[in-house]
C-alpha positions in Angstrom: 92.0 -66.3 -61.3 92.1 -65.1 -57.8 89.5 -66.4 -55.5 87.7 -64.1 -53.1 87.5 -65.1 -49.5 83.8 -65.4 -48.6 82.4 -63.3 -45.6 84.8 -60.4 -46.0 83.8 -57.1 -47.6 86.3 -55.0 -49.2 87.2 -51.8 -47.3 88.9 -48.8 -48.6 92.6 -48.6 -48.0 93.3 -46.6 -44.8 96.7 -45.0 -44.5 98.8 -46.1 -41.6 98.3 -44.0 -38.5 94.8 -42.8 -39.4 91.8 -43.5 -37.2 88.8 -45.4 -38.4 86.7 -42.1 -38.4 89.0 -40.8 -41.1 87.9 -43.6 -43.3 84.2 -42.7 -42.8 82.8 -40.5 -45.6 81.8 -37.0 -44.3 78.5 -35.5 -45.3 78.9 -32.4 -47.4 77.3 -29.2 -45.8 73.9 -28.4 -47.1 73.7 -25.4 -49.4 72.0 -22.2 -48.0 72.3 -23.1 -44.3 73.2 -20.0 -42.1 76.1 -20.2 -39.7 75.3 -20.6 -36.0 76.5 -17.1 -35.1 74.1 -15.4 -37.5 71.1 -17.3 -36.2 72.0 -16.3 -32.6 72.3 -12.7 -33.6 69.0 -12.8 -35.4 67.3 -14.3 -32.3 68.8 -11.6 -30.0 67.6 -8.8 -32.3 64.1 -10.3 -32.3 64.1 -10.4 -28.5 65.3 -6.8 -28.3 62.6 -5.7 -30.7 60.0 -7.5 -28.6 61.3 -5.9 -25.4 61.3 -2.4 -27.1 57.7 -2.9 -28.2 56.7 -3.9 -24.7 58.5 -0.9 -23.2 56.7 1.4 -25.6 53.4 -0.1 -24.5 54.3 0.4 -20.8 55.3 4.0 -21.5 52.0 4.7 -23.3 50.0 3.1 -20.5 52.0 5.1 -17.9 51.4 8.4 -19.8 47.6 7.6 -19.9 47.5 6.8 -16.2 49.5 10.0 -15.4 47.1 12.1 -17.5 44.1 10.5 -15.7 45.7 11.3 -12.3 46.4 14.9 -13.2 42.8 15.3 -14.5 41.4 13.8 -11.3 43.6 16.1 -9.2 42.5 19.2 -11.1 38.8 18.2 -10.7 39.3 17.6 -7.0 41.0 21.1 -6.6 38.1 22.7 -8.5 35.6 20.8 -6.3 37.4 22.0 -3.1 37.4 25.6 -4.3 33.7 25.4 -5.3 32.8 23.9 -1.9 34.8 26.6 -0.1 33.1 29.4 -2.2 29.7 27.9 -1.5 30.4 27.7 2.2 31.5 31.3 2.4 28.4 32.4 0.4 26.1 30.5 2.7 27.8 32.0 5.7 27.4 35.5 4.3 23.8 35.0 3.5 23.1 33.7 7.0 24.8 36.7 8.6 23.0 39.1 6.3 19.6 37.6 7.1 20.4 37.8 10.9 21.6 41.4 10.7 18.6 42.4 8.5 16.3 41.3 11.3 18.3 43.5 13.7 18.1 46.7 11.6 14.8 48.0 13.1 16.4 47.6 16.5 19.5 49.5 15.4 17.2 52.2 14.0 15.5 52.5 17.4 18.9 52.8 19.0 19.9 55.5 16.6 16.8 57.6 17.2 17.2 57.2 20.9 20.7 58.5 20.7 19.6 61.5 18.6 17.0 62.4 21.3 19.3 61.9 24.2 17.4 58.9 25.5 20.3 56.5 25.3 21.3 56.3 29.0 21.9 53.9 31.8 21.6 50.2 31.2 19.9 50.7 27.8 23.0 52.5 26.6 25.3 49.7 27.7 23.1 47.0 26.0 22.8 49.1 22.8 26.5 49.7 22.5 27.2 46.0 23.0 24.7 45.1 20.3 26.3 47.6 17.9 29.7 46.3 18.7 28.7 42.7 17.9 27.0 43.8 14.7 30.2 45.6 13.6 32.3 42.5 14.4 30.0 40.5 12.1 30.9 43.0 9.3 27.9 45.4 9.4 28.8 48.9 8.2 26.6 51.9 8.3 26.7 54.5 5.5 24.9 57.6 4.3 26.0 61.2 5.0 24.6 64.6 4.3 26.2 66.4 1.4 27.4 63.4 -0.5 26.3 62.9 -4.2 23.2 60.9 -4.7 23.9 57.4 -5.9 20.9 55.3 -6.9 22.7 52.1 -6.3 23.1 52.8 -2.6 20.6 55.6 -1.9 16.8 55.6 -2.0 15.3 59.1 -2.5 12.2 59.6 -0.4 12.1 63.4 -0.7 13.0 65.7 -3.6 13.6 69.5 -3.8 15.7 72.1 -5.6 18.5 74.2 -4.1 20.5 77.0 -5.6 23.7 76.0 -3.7 24.2 72.5 -5.2 25.7 71.7 -8.6 24.5 68.1 -8.7 21.9 65.9 -7.2 22.9 65.8 -3.5 21.8 64.0 -0.4 20.7 66.9 1.9 19.2 64.8 4.7 19.6 61.2 5.9 16.2 59.9 6.8 17.4 56.4 7.5 21.0 55.2 7.3 22.0 52.4 5.0 23.8 49.2 5.9 26.2 47.0 4.0 28.3 43.8 4.7 31.5 44.1 2.7 30.5 45.1 -0.8 27.0 43.8 -0.4 24.3 46.4 0.4 21.6 44.9 2.6 19.6 48.2 2.9 20.0 51.4 0.9 20.2 54.7 2.7 16.9 56.6 2.6 17.5 60.2 1.9 16.1 63.5 0.9 17.8 64.9 -2.2 18.1 68.3 -3.8 18.8 69.2 -7.4 20.3 72.4 -8.8 17.8 75.2 -9.2 16.5 75.4 -12.8 18.4 78.2 -14.5 20.9 78.5 -11.7 23.7 77.1 -13.8 23.1 79.7 -16.5 23.1 82.5 -14.0 26.4 81.2 -12.4 27.9 81.0 -15.9 27.0 84.6 -16.7 28.3 85.7 -13.3 31.6 83.9 -13.9 31.9 85.4 -17.4 31.2 88.9 -16.0 33.8 88.4 -13.3 36.4 87.4 -15.9 35.6 90.4 -18.1 36.0 92.7 -15.0 39.4 91.2 -14.2 40.5 91.6 -17.8 39.4 95.3 -18.0 36.1 94.9 -19.6 35.0 93.6 -23.0 37.1 94.5 -26.0 36.0 97.7 -27.8 35.6 97.6 -31.5 
């Protein structure tokens, strides 16, 4: 019987030229473990997805802020236009009120001119006042012979006339005034309407004239 030497453990035989690590038993790879390259790719894809989600959020926020800015800009432009429109309206009202107070004076100047009393220094001052009023936009209207328009004329006298075919202003008792398209005082006029039956007489006369030119009425 062979005696074993105490204190020495048996070691597996190691081929000559092999390192001690070759003699160490290697652990077998665990089943189901993913390779290192696949794990890195998965991590990169997850990071890309996260960045894409963040980018979408930033784009959405940017779109909302842009829409807010455009809305505020539109509201500001509307506010500016409204303020400008109100400023012009207030200016026109102030000018109209001032010129309305001057109308009696302008009427006196007109009557003085008709009677030949507009002479000397009074004439110079009157013409200067009329020039200033015209520069402020005041326009006089109302002429004899023009058709009567109730929106700009005020009839103070009424009569009939055989030589008119419609209601006509036959006398201007007081001129009217306007500023632009706004009437600040209608023209006060005397109007004449066609004589009752005058249209029928004129129609008969016109028919008779036509018959005369055509050689008379047709004989049966």
